[in-house]
SESEPA-654517 format. One record per residue (C-alpha): x, y, z; residue in three letters; residue number from 1. Coordinates in Angstrom, 3 decimals. Layout:
N
> X|Y|Z|Ala|NUM
...
# end
This chain:
452
> 16.339|-11.886|34.081|Met|1
> 13.823|-11.233|31.321|Lys|2
> 14.420|-9.349|28.090|Phe|3
> 12.686|-8.689|24.819|Ser|4
> 13.954|-9.490|21.339|Arg|5
> 14.265|-5.756|20.673|Arg|6
> 16.329|-5.186|23.855|Thr|7
> 18.582|-8.136|23.116|Leu|8
> 19.278|-7.055|19.552|Leu|9
> 19.850|-3.439|20.526|Arg|10
> 22.819|-4.521|22.615|Gly|11
> 24.545|-6.448|19.820|Thr|12
> 26.182|-5.675|16.499|Ala|13
> 22.985|-6.902|14.846|Leu|14
> 21.187|-3.594|15.423|Ala|15
> 21.795|-2.316|11.851|Pro|16
> 20.346|-5.574|10.525|Phe|17
> 17.038|-5.550|12.393|Val|18
> 15.237|-4.698|9.101|Pro|19
> 16.714|-7.846|7.565|Leu|20
> 15.341|-9.903|10.453|Leu|21
> 11.945|-8.284|10.009|Ala|22
> 12.081|-9.030|6.302|Asp|23
> 12.892|-12.633|7.100|Asp|24
> 9.373|-13.124|8.439|Val|25
> 8.118|-12.295|4.954|Glu|26
> 10.825|-14.432|3.365|Ala|27
> 9.854|-17.416|5.529|Ala|28
> 6.407|-17.319|3.971|Glu|29
> 5.914|-18.401|0.347|Pro|30
> 6.458|-15.542|-2.065|Arg|31
> 2.946|-15.394|-3.428|Arg|32
> 2.705|-14.220|-7.005|Arg|33
> -0.061|-13.491|-9.467|Leu|34
> -0.084|-13.747|-13.253|Val|35
> -3.194|-12.778|-15.202|Leu|36
> -3.348|-14.062|-18.782|Ile|37
> -6.013|-13.016|-21.273|Trp|38
> -6.612|-14.502|-24.704|Ser|39
> -9.119|-13.621|-27.465|Pro|40
> -12.309|-15.356|-28.573|Asp|41
> -13.006|-18.735|-26.915|Ala|42
> -12.514|-22.502|-27.232|Pro|43
> -15.171|-24.971|-28.318|Val|44
> -16.824|-25.979|-25.014|Pro|45
> -17.074|-29.691|-25.813|Ser|46
> -13.334|-29.770|-26.540|Leu|47
> -12.365|-27.658|-23.499|Trp|48
> -14.567|-28.715|-20.597|Asp|49
> -13.369|-31.668|-18.489|Pro|50
> -15.656|-34.563|-17.698|Thr|51
> -16.190|-36.018|-14.247|Gly|52
> -16.530|-34.655|-10.741|Thr|53
> -14.831|-31.895|-8.784|Glu|54
> -11.858|-34.004|-7.737|Thr|55
> -12.083|-36.918|-10.183|Asn|56
> -12.124|-35.542|-13.700|Phe|57
> -10.599|-36.149|-17.111|Thr|58
> -9.069|-33.323|-19.088|Leu|59
> -10.649|-32.545|-22.435|Ala|60
> -8.752|-33.077|-25.721|Pro|61
> -7.727|-29.418|-25.910|Ala|62
> -5.978|-29.671|-22.543|Met|63
> -3.834|-32.728|-23.136|Glu|64
> -0.626|-30.696|-22.793|Ala|65
> -1.614|-29.852|-19.210|Leu|66
> -1.864|-33.442|-18.001|Glu|67
> 1.505|-33.225|-16.145|Pro|68
> 0.130|-30.252|-14.190|Phe|69
> -3.337|-31.642|-13.523|Lys|70
> -2.916|-31.733|-9.748|Ser|71
> -2.015|-28.029|-9.779|Gln|72
> -4.943|-26.896|-11.939|Leu|73
> -8.316|-25.437|-11.043|Thr|74
> -10.685|-25.450|-14.003|Ile|75
> -13.735|-23.259|-13.553|Ile|76
> -16.911|-23.622|-15.618|Lys|77
> -20.104|-21.595|-15.578|Gly|78
> -18.908|-18.111|-14.638|Leu|79
> -20.467|-15.084|-16.282|Asp|80
> -18.852|-11.677|-16.802|Lys|81
> -22.062|-10.252|-15.428|Thr|82
> -21.400|-6.479|-15.728|Pro|83
> -20.161|-6.943|-19.270|Gly|84
> -23.264|-8.865|-20.265|Arg|85
> -26.188|-7.400|-18.348|Tyr|86
> -25.249|-3.880|-17.275|Ala|87
> -26.427|-1.147|-19.633|Pro|88
> -23.681|0.605|-21.518|Gly|89
> -21.959|1.026|-24.885|Pro|90
> -19.885|-1.420|-26.863|Gly|91
> -20.060|-4.699|-28.732|Ser|92
> -19.964|-8.064|-27.013|Gly|93
> -16.202|-8.157|-27.584|His|94
> -15.685|-4.706|-26.060|Ala|95
> -17.749|-5.475|-22.968|Lys|96
> -16.021|-8.820|-22.487|Ala|97
> -12.435|-7.578|-22.484|Ile|98
> -13.276|-4.531|-20.374|Ala|99
> -14.926|-6.518|-17.586|Ser|100
> -12.454|-9.423|-17.464|Ser|101
> -10.329|-8.117|-14.589|Phe|102
> -12.438|-5.158|-13.454|Thr|103
> -15.915|-6.742|-13.139|Ala|104
> -17.272|-3.394|-14.310|Met|105
> -19.315|-2.191|-17.262|Ala|106
> -17.886|0.008|-19.996|Leu|107
> -18.579|3.714|-19.560|Pro|108
> -19.212|6.077|-22.439|Arg|109
> -16.322|7.994|-23.918|Gly|110
> -14.484|9.068|-27.050|Asp|111
> -13.160|5.799|-28.489|Phe|112
> -14.624|3.741|-31.302|Asp|113
> -15.369|0.047|-30.907|Asp|114
> -12.399|-2.171|-31.916|Phe|115
> -10.339|0.914|-32.832|Gly|116
> -11.316|0.420|-36.469|Leu|117
> -13.403|3.538|-36.976|Gly|118
> -17.076|4.191|-36.468|Gly|119
> -19.011|5.824|-33.670|Ser|120
> -16.922|7.059|-30.749|Lys|121
> -18.820|5.682|-27.774|Val|122
> -16.363|3.809|-25.546|Leu|123
> -14.547|5.166|-22.504|Gly|124
> -11.742|3.933|-20.282|Trp|125
> -12.851|1.879|-17.293|Met|126
> -13.641|3.893|-14.178|Asp|127
> -11.949|1.575|-11.647|Ser|128
> -8.643|-0.181|-11.077|Ala|129
> -8.303|-3.772|-12.276|Ser|130
> -7.704|-6.557|-9.774|Val|131
> -4.012|-6.937|-10.630|Asp|132
> -3.342|-3.277|-9.922|Gln|133
> -5.303|-3.271|-6.680|Leu|134
> -3.239|-6.221|-5.474|Ile|135
> 0.047|-4.716|-6.664|Ala|136
> -0.622|-1.392|-4.952|Gln|137
> -1.647|-3.018|-1.693|Arg|138
> 1.181|-5.557|-1.335|Ile|139
> 4.081|-3.475|-2.631|His|140
> 4.783|-1.599|0.625|Pro|141
> 5.425|-4.993|2.245|Lys|142
> 7.266|-6.877|-0.491|Val|143
> 9.284|-3.874|-1.769|Gln|144
> 10.131|-5.395|-5.154|Thr|145
> 11.745|-3.150|-7.797|Pro|146
> 8.486|-3.043|-9.771|Phe|147
> 4.954|-2.873|-8.377|Lys|148
> 3.779|-4.818|-11.409|Ser|149
> 4.809|-5.574|-14.984|Ile|150
> 2.462|-5.731|-17.971|Ala|151
> 3.301|-7.644|-21.156|Leu|152
> 1.293|-7.972|-24.335|Gly|153
> 1.292|-9.323|-27.872|Ala|154
> -0.585|-7.709|-30.745|Phe|155
> -2.543|-5.406|-28.446|Asn|156
> -2.334|-2.417|-30.775|Gly|157
> -2.683|1.243|-29.950|Thr|158
> -4.575|2.363|-26.823|Pro|159
> -8.306|1.684|-26.975|Asn|160
> -10.743|0.208|-24.411|Pro|161
> -10.958|-2.929|-26.587|Thr|162
> -7.180|-3.339|-26.425|Arg|163
> -6.324|-3.052|-22.739|Arg|164
> -7.018|-5.322|-19.752|Ile|165
> -5.282|-3.570|-16.856|Ser|166
> -6.084|-0.263|-15.100|Tyr|167
> -3.997|1.306|-12.363|Gln|168
> -6.795|3.766|-11.508|Ala|169
> -10.048|5.068|-13.033|Pro|170
> -9.359|6.224|-16.571|Gly|171
> -5.721|5.089|-16.399|Gln|172
> -5.063|1.985|-18.519|Pro|173
> -1.727|0.208|-18.222|Val|174
> 0.178|0.068|-21.504|Asp|175
> 1.949|-3.301|-21.812|Pro|176
> 5.360|-4.008|-23.307|Phe|177
> 4.494|-5.431|-26.739|Gln|178
> 8.046|-5.872|-28.029|Asp|179
> 9.729|-8.556|-25.889|Pro|180
> 13.237|-7.396|-26.796|Tyr|181
> 12.509|-3.911|-25.512|Lys|182
> 10.816|-5.427|-22.465|Ala|183
> 13.887|-7.525|-21.598|Phe|184
> 16.164|-4.513|-21.796|Lys|185
> 13.873|-2.189|-19.845|Ala|186
> 13.095|-4.666|-17.063|Ile|187
> 16.548|-6.148|-16.543|Phe|188
> 18.666|-3.052|-17.139|Ala|189
> 19.126|-2.549|-13.381|Asn|190
> 18.145|-5.883|-11.925|Ala|191
> 20.500|-5.764|-8.943|Gly|192
> 23.940|-5.172|-7.509|Val|193
> 26.520|-7.103|-9.506|Lys|194
> 30.131|-8.206|-9.402|Gly|195
> 32.683|-6.950|-6.827|Pro|196
> 30.242|-4.535|-5.173|Glu|197
> 27.841|-7.343|-4.334|Phe|198
> 30.649|-9.530|-3.025|Glu|199
> 31.856|-6.685|-0.791|Arg|200
> 28.381|-6.186|0.692|Leu|201
> 27.922|-9.902|1.141|Arg|202
> 31.250|-10.271|2.988|Ala|203
> 30.443|-7.271|5.174|Glu|204
> 27.072|-8.655|6.188|Arg|205
> 28.524|-12.096|6.899|Arg|206
> 31.214|-10.674|9.154|Ser|207
> 28.628|-8.820|11.227|Val|208
> 26.423|-11.903|11.455|Leu|209
> 29.384|-13.998|12.626|Asp|210
> 30.032|-11.457|15.384|Leu|211
> 26.371|-11.464|16.433|Val|212
> 26.220|-15.238|16.642|Gln|213
> 29.248|-15.152|18.962|Gly|214
> 27.640|-12.502|21.180|Gln|215
> 24.367|-14.372|21.443|Leu|216
> 26.182|-17.612|22.196|Gly|217
> 28.058|-15.941|25.036|Ala|218
> 24.862|-14.480|26.523|Val|219
> 23.127|-17.869|26.446|Ser|220
> 25.486|-19.286|29.103|Thr|221
> 24.420|-16.648|31.632|Lys|222
> 20.638|-16.926|31.576|Val|223
> 17.913|-19.387|32.536|Gly|224
> 16.270|-22.063|30.413|Arg|225
> 13.363|-19.875|29.226|Asp|226
> 15.698|-17.167|28.006|Asp|227
> 17.969|-19.779|26.441|Gln|228
> 15.016|-20.805|24.302|Glu|229
> 14.536|-17.169|23.286|Lys|230
> 18.197|-16.838|22.392|Ile|231
> 17.971|-20.070|20.416|Lys|232
> 15.105|-18.526|18.423|Ala|233
> 17.120|-15.334|17.902|His|234
> 20.095|-17.346|16.670|Leu|235
> 17.866|-19.172|14.205|Glu|236
> 16.654|-15.799|12.934|Ala|237
> 20.261|-14.717|12.454|Val|238
> 21.035|-17.930|10.603|Arg|239
> 17.975|-17.327|8.446|Ala|240
> 19.410|-13.941|7.448|Val|241
> 22.696|-15.689|6.659|Glu|242
> 20.878|-18.183|4.445|Arg|243
> 19.142|-15.313|2.688|Arg|244
> 22.495|-13.683|1.988|Ile|245
> 23.835|-16.957|0.590|Gln|246
> 20.747|-17.742|-1.458|Ala|247
> 20.369|-14.133|-2.493|Gly|248
> 23.503|-14.196|-4.606|Ala|249
> 21.645|-15.440|-7.661|Ala|250
> 18.789|-12.989|-7.264|Ala|251
> 21.015|-10.047|-6.444|Ala|252
> 23.253|-10.545|-9.457|Thr|253
> 20.224|-11.505|-11.562|Cys|254
> 22.242|-11.759|-14.738|Glu|255
> 19.713|-12.575|-17.447|Val|256
> 20.836|-13.589|-20.898|Asn|257
> 19.154|-10.991|-23.064|Leu|258
> 17.931|-12.412|-26.372|Pro|259
> 19.625|-10.957|-29.411|Ser|260
> 17.964|-9.765|-32.578|Gly|261
> 14.824|-7.871|-33.431|Thr|262
> 11.390|-8.629|-34.757|Leu|263
> 8.347|-6.773|-35.969|Asp|264
> 5.778|-7.067|-33.157|Pro|265
> 2.951|-6.296|-35.597|Thr|266
> 3.465|-9.249|-37.977|Lys|267
> 1.190|-12.236|-37.380|Asp|268
> 3.950|-14.731|-38.209|Ala|269
> 5.995|-13.443|-35.235|Asn|270
> 3.196|-14.033|-32.741|Tyr|271
> 4.432|-17.469|-31.503|Pro|272
> 7.951|-16.178|-30.833|Lys|273
> 6.622|-13.066|-29.091|Ile|274
> 4.392|-15.171|-26.812|Val|275
> 7.256|-17.480|-25.824|Asp|276
> 9.652|-14.598|-25.193|Leu|277
> 7.095|-12.917|-22.950|His|278
> 6.705|-16.149|-21.005|Met|279
> 10.477|-16.343|-20.667|Asp|280
> 10.348|-12.833|-19.209|Ile|281
> 7.708|-13.864|-16.661|Ile|282
> 9.860|-16.754|-15.459|Ala|283
> 13.010|-14.606|-15.278|Ala|284
> 11.233|-11.778|-13.469|Val|285
> 9.898|-14.124|-10.804|Phe|286
> 13.227|-15.913|-10.454|Ala|287
> 14.832|-12.534|-9.737|Cys|288
> 11.875|-11.425|-7.564|Asp|289
> 11.479|-8.160|-9.463|Leu|290
> 7.722|-8.061|-8.913|Thr|291
> 4.934|-10.242|-7.535|Arg|292
> 2.232|-9.225|-10.049|Val|293
> 2.297|-9.602|-13.841|Met|294
> -0.192|-9.557|-16.705|Thr|295
> 0.087|-11.036|-20.182|Leu|296
> -2.453|-9.897|-22.756|Gln|297
> -2.502|-12.034|-25.878|Leu|298
> -3.963|-10.035|-28.771|Ser|299
> -7.041|-7.804|-28.416|Arg|300
> -10.814|-8.007|-28.470|Ala|301
> -11.842|-10.151|-31.414|Gly|302
> -8.368|-11.554|-32.043|Gly|303
> -7.684|-10.422|-35.607|Arg|304
> -4.672|-12.747|-36.007|Ile|305
> -4.068|-15.184|-38.848|Ile|306
> -2.517|-18.290|-37.284|His|307
> -0.411|-19.125|-40.337|Ser|308
> 1.932|-21.411|-38.328|Trp|309
> -1.086|-23.702|-37.890|Leu|310
> -1.809|-23.690|-41.617|Gly|311
> -4.717|-21.255|-41.251|Gln|312
> -5.340|-18.502|-43.798|Thr|313
> -8.136|-16.355|-42.297|Glu|314
> -8.473|-14.203|-39.197|Glu|315
> -9.360|-16.265|-36.143|Ala|316
> -12.241|-13.945|-35.299|His|317
> -14.303|-15.136|-38.264|Gln|318
> -14.613|-18.678|-36.928|Asp|319
> -16.415|-17.387|-33.850|Gly|320
> -19.369|-16.552|-36.076|His|321
> -19.683|-20.089|-37.405|Ser|322
> -20.542|-23.483|-35.986|Ser|323
> -19.594|-25.679|-38.954|Asp|324
> -17.117|-28.511|-38.482|Ala|325
> -14.266|-26.790|-40.309|Ala|326
> -14.527|-23.662|-38.155|Ala|327
> -14.679|-25.723|-34.966|Asn|328
> -11.628|-27.690|-36.083|Asp|329
> -9.653|-24.484|-36.604|Arg|330
> -10.762|-23.176|-33.203|Arg|331
> -9.680|-26.463|-31.650|His|332
> -6.240|-26.202|-33.293|Gln|333
> -5.808|-22.685|-31.939|Arg|334
> -6.974|-23.690|-28.473|Thr|335
> -4.474|-26.556|-28.345|Lys|336
> -1.728|-24.159|-29.387|Trp|337
> -2.638|-21.661|-26.629|Tyr|338
> -2.777|-24.516|-24.106|Val|339
> 0.671|-25.701|-25.211|Ser|340
> 2.073|-22.223|-24.521|Arg|341
> 0.355|-22.135|-21.128|Phe|342
> 2.018|-25.462|-20.364|Ala|343
> 5.344|-23.995|-21.532|Tyr|344
> 5.026|-21.219|-18.949|Leu|345
> 3.965|-23.578|-16.159|Leu|346
> 6.933|-25.817|-16.854|Asn|347
> 9.351|-22.891|-16.645|Lys|348
> 7.862|-21.753|-13.339|Leu|349
> 7.902|-25.281|-11.946|Lys|350
> 11.637|-25.574|-12.663|Gln|351
> 12.477|-22.619|-10.400|Ile|352
> 12.817|-24.010|-6.838|Pro|353
> 12.219|-21.887|-3.765|Glu|354
> 10.917|-22.163|-0.218|Ala|355
> 7.549|-23.891|-0.260|Gly|356
> 8.198|-25.842|-3.462|Gly|357
> 8.596|-23.899|-6.685|Ser|358
> 7.672|-20.568|-8.195|Val|359
> 4.670|-22.327|-9.747|Leu|360
> 3.346|-23.716|-6.464|Ser|361
> 3.778|-20.309|-4.815|Asn|362
> 1.987|-18.518|-7.656|Ser|363
> -1.477|-18.421|-9.113|Val|364
> -1.588|-18.114|-12.887|Val|365
> -5.148|-17.155|-13.867|Ala|366
> -6.053|-17.495|-17.536|Trp|367
> -9.270|-16.017|-18.908|Asn|368
> -10.706|-16.287|-22.399|Trp|369
> -12.554|-13.338|-23.878|Glu|370
> -15.978|-14.905|-24.494|Leu|371
> -17.962|-18.088|-24.051|Ser|372
> -17.551|-20.785|-26.660|Gly|373
> -21.044|-20.397|-28.079|Leu|374
> -20.628|-19.701|-31.805|Pro|375
> -21.632|-16.257|-33.006|Gly|376
> -23.248|-15.310|-29.716|Ala|377
> -20.632|-12.863|-28.401|His|378
> -21.743|-13.938|-24.949|Gln|379
> -19.892|-13.988|-21.650|Thr|380
> -21.925|-16.640|-19.854|Met|381
> -20.076|-19.923|-19.254|Asp|382
> -16.830|-18.012|-19.742|Asn|383
> -13.737|-20.274|-19.452|Pro|384
> -11.249|-19.708|-16.599|Trp|385
> -8.213|-21.832|-15.830|Leu|386
> -6.000|-21.409|-12.755|Leu|387
> -2.630|-23.026|-12.087|Ala|388
> -0.763|-22.997|-8.789|Gly|389
> -2.066|-22.525|-5.264|Ser|390
> -0.408|-19.215|-4.290|Ala|391
> 1.580|-20.987|-1.614|Gly|392
> -1.287|-23.198|-0.427|Gly|393
> -3.974|-20.528|-0.466|Gln|394
> -6.108|-22.140|-3.188|Leu|395
> -7.486|-25.620|-3.730|Asn|396
> -5.996|-27.269|-6.806|Thr|397
> -6.710|-30.453|-8.700|Gly|398
> -10.298|-29.223|-8.943|Arg|399
> -13.013|-28.898|-11.592|Phe|400
> -15.427|-26.316|-10.183|Leu|401
> -18.809|-26.063|-11.892|Gln|402
> -21.293|-23.211|-11.576|Phe|403
> -24.312|-22.027|-13.499|Gln|404
> -24.480|-18.380|-14.553|Asn|405
> -22.474|-17.312|-11.511|Tyr|406
> -20.705|-13.917|-11.596|Pro|407
> -16.955|-13.874|-11.992|His|408
> -16.372|-11.046|-9.500|Ser|409
> -16.114|-13.505|-6.539|Pro|410
> -13.223|-15.163|-8.385|Leu|411
> -11.425|-11.801|-8.433|Leu|412
> -12.129|-11.509|-4.700|Val|413
> -10.526|-14.932|-4.198|Ser|414
> -7.424|-13.794|-6.082|Leu|415
> -7.171|-10.792|-3.748|Cys|416
> -7.543|-13.037|-0.709|Asn|417
> -4.968|-15.520|-2.014|Ala|418
> -2.479|-12.675|-2.394|Met|419
> -2.958|-11.635|1.235|Gly|420
> -5.796|-9.097|0.967|Leu|421
> -8.208|-10.907|3.275|Asp|422
> -10.170|-7.727|3.924|Asp|423
> -11.372|-7.630|0.298|Val|424
> -14.845|-9.164|0.252|Gln|425
> -16.240|-7.565|-2.882|Thr|426
> -14.847|-6.405|-6.202|Phe|427
> -16.399|-4.571|-9.135|Gly|428
> -20.118|-4.174|-9.618|Arg|429
> -22.295|-6.401|-7.497|Thr|430
> -25.642|-4.804|-8.332|Asp|431
> -26.106|-6.428|-11.745|Val|432
> -28.670|-9.274|-11.774|Pro|433
> -27.766|-12.693|-13.122|Leu|434
> -29.689|-14.346|-15.924|Gln|435
> -32.109|-15.702|-13.315|Ser|436
> -32.691|-12.205|-11.947|Gly|437
> -30.859|-13.078|-8.728|Lys|438
> -28.250|-10.692|-7.279|Ile|439
> -25.289|-12.145|-5.417|Ile|440
> -24.891|-10.351|-2.046|Pro|441
> -22.233|-7.649|-2.124|Ala|442
> -20.446|-9.214|0.849|Asp|443
> -20.583|-12.772|-0.528|Ala|444
> -16.795|-13.005|-0.505|Gly|445
> -14.752|-15.257|-2.749|Gly|446
> -15.701|-18.023|-5.144|Leu|447
> -17.125|-21.070|-3.309|Pro|448
> -14.778|-24.047|-3.211|Gly|449
> -11.673|-22.176|-4.339|Leu|450
> -9.922|-21.148|-1.107|Arg|451
> -8.172|-23.881|0.824|Ser|452
# end
C-alpha cells in the first residue's frame, strides 16, 4: 500500500491546515532579513580601516564598540560607487553618491535642485528600483508579512534626489517615516490578532491537530515499514505546526510598548533620540515578523547636522572639506558615535532568539557611508561598507575583504542572493569603466569572497 502526503492528508481532519504545513517549510528555514543603513559624509580612513588579513584582523579605533560582534562582521574596503563617480550626468559628488548607493545607477536629469537648497534644477529621480525594493517585491509573495518593506529616516527633509535612498520603481522614491512616534503608531496599530480572539483560534487549531495526530497514529499500525517512516515524517510536520502555534503567541499578539511623548524631528538636538527610537522599531518589527526588509536613512547628502551632544558647534559637512587635525578629530568623534548606535542595534537584534540562532544571525545589516574618507574630494572610491550578520548562513562573516577600485554593484547582487534571489547575477549599471578603464563583466555575479 503506497500513498502520497497529499492523499494521506486529504483523508484526515488536517486538510484545512495544509497551507500551515506548507508554510512550515519556510518557517523551518532561517527567516532571512535585510536592513540597509545609510549615513552621511565618511569616516577618516586611518581610523576606520582594520589592520591585518582577511580572517585575522584588528578593528580600528573607531570600531571599538563592535568588538563583541567581530565574528559576525564583514568589513569591506576598496569598493567604488562606479556609476555615481564615472557615469556622465548631473549633480554634485554628494548627489551622485547618495543616488547610487543602493541603485548602482547614475542620476538622470530632472527638475530638482542639488541639495534642495536652491539653484539650478538639474536632478531627477532615479530610473530604477533600489536593491531593497527589488528584494522586498520578489520575496513578499512567499513570506506574506504584513508589510513588504518599511523605510525609516532621520533628518531626511522634503523629497529631493539628494534626500532619498530607496526607490520602489523608476521615478518612485520611498518616503521614510521621519518621526519615530508616528512610525510606531502606524506600524504597530494592527500588528496581529490579540486577546480572547487569538486564544480562541489557538485552541481551535490545537484541537484539530490533536485529532490529526490520533488519526495518523492509528493508520501507522496498518502499514509497512516504509509507509511508517512517511507517517512519522507527517507527524513531525504536524508537531511543527503545533510548535508554531505555541511559539506564535508572542508574535501574533505583538503587543509593543509604544513610547509616549513627542519631539520635533527637525531639531538637531533630537537626532540621537530619533536614531535610537528608529532602531528600537527595527528590532520590534523583526521580533513580530512584520516585514523582512527595512531601510534606515540617517540624514541626507552632505549631512547638515550640528552634533551638539558631542560638543560640536558647526555642521558636520564642513569638516569633509578639511584635513587638519581638529577636523579629523571631530569626524572621528562622529564616527565613533555612529558606530556605537550600530552596535546598539546589533545588540538588540542579537537578544531576540529564533530558529537558527538570533534575529541578528538570520539577518544581514548592511551599512554604507555616503563618500570615501578623502578630505574635500567628494569621491566615492574606497567607499566604506560594513555588514553584520550572515542572513542565516548565506554570507561569510568575521572577514575583512579588501579590493581596489572595485564596483559596488556586485555587493548588491550578493545581498539579493543572500535573500534568496539566486537568479540575480547583475544589478544596476555594469557598463561604466573603473578607474583603470576595465569593465566588470555584466554576469560577474556577487562580490568575491562574500557568499558562504
